[in-house]
C-alpha positions in Angstrom: -2.0 164.7 6.1 0.1 162.6 4.0 -0.9 159.8 1.7 0.8 156.7 2.8 -1.2 154.2 0.6 -2.9 154.3 -2.8 -5.5 151.6 -2.7 -7.0 149.8 -5.7 -10.6 150.1 -4.0 -12.2 151.6 -1.4 -12.5 148.3 0.4 -8.8 147.9 0.4 -8.2 151.4 1.8 -10.5 150.6 4.5 -8.6 147.5 5.3 -5.3 149.5 5.5 -6.9 152.3 7.4 -8.2 149.6 9.9 -4.7 147.9 10.2 -3.1 151.5 10.9 -5.8 152.4 13.5 -5.1 149.0 15.3 -1.4 150.3 15.4 -2.6 153.4 17.1 -2.2 155.4 14.0 -5.1 157.7 13.1 -5.9 157.4 9.6 -8.3 158.7 6.7 -9.6 157.3 3.8 -9.7 159.8 0.9 -11.2 159.6 -2.5 -14.3 157.9 -1.1 -16.6 159.8 -3.5 -14.6 160.0 -6.4 -15.6 156.4 -7.2 -19.3 157.1 -7.6 -18.6 160.0 -9.8 -17.5 157.7 -12.6 -20.9 155.9 -13.0 -21.2 152.3 -13.7 -17.5 151.8 -14.4 -15.3 149.9 -12.1 -13.2 152.7 -11.2 -9.7 152.0 -9.8 -6.9 153.7 -7.8 -9.3 156.7 -6.5 -8.9 155.6 -2.8 -5.9 156.4 -0.6 -5.3 156.3 3.0 -3.9 159.4 4.7 -2.2 160.0 8.2 -0.9 162.9 10.0 2.6 164.0 8.8 4.1 162.8 12.2 2.9 159.4 11.6 3.7 158.9 8.1 7.0 157.1 8.2 5.7 154.5 10.7 2.5 154.2 8.6 4.3 153.6 5.4 6.4 150.7 7.2 3.3 149.1 8.4 1.7 149.3 4.9 4.8 147.9 3.4 4.9 144.9 5.8 1.2 144.2 5.2 1.8 144.3 1.3 4.9 142.1 1.7 2.6 139.6 4.0 -0.1 139.9 1.2 2.1 139.1 -1.7 3.3 136.0 0.0 -0.3 134.6 0.7 -0.5 131.1 1.5 -3.3 130.6 -1.2 -3.2 130.1 -4.8 -4.1 133.6 -6.4 -5.5 132.0 -9.5 -7.4 129.3 -7.5 -8.9 132.2 -5.4 -9.7 134.2 -8.5 -11.5 131.2 -10.0 -13.5 130.9 -6.6 -14.6 134.4 -7.0 -15.4 134.3 -10.6 -17.6 131.1 -9.9 -19.2 132.7 -7.0 -20.2 135.8 -9.1 -21.7 133.4 -11.7 -23.6 131.9 -8.8 -24.8 135.3 -7.6 -25.7 136.6 -11.2 -27.9 133.3 -11.4 -29.5 133.9 -8.3 -30.5 137.5 -9.2 -31.6 136.5 -12.6 -34.0 133.9 -11.0 -35.3 136.5 -8.4 -35.7 139.1 -11.3 -37.8 136.4 -13.2 -39.9 135.3 -10.3 -40.6 139.1 -9.6 -41.6 139.8 -13.5 -43.9 136.5 -13.6 -45.5 137.8 -10.1 -46.3 141.1 -11.4 -47.5 139.8 -14.8 -50.0 137.6 -12.7 -51.0 140.5 -10.6 -51.8 142.4 -13.7 -53.9 139.7 -15.1 -55.6 139.1 -12.2 -57.3 142.7 -12.3 
């Protein structure tokens, strides 16, 4: 097995592995469990995509083409990042609201005893 792509996240590694599989190349995602060993930090660059030795050259060509297309994406990266950040804030607010509601409900249950 040879590593043909060093991914920035486990999600990216699975995307690349899926791309290779659609091209008929058996791909394996490695380093999956290393991310969990870091704990609460956001680990990077642990995930990789591996293929059989005889498929490595073709797989690297496919990954290189994918990376080139990804680098010339039609959308503005800065605007996309802002959208993701804003979505994250919305999710954090919703989570905070849910946790607050559960806390109030628990307090009311305790007081009802």
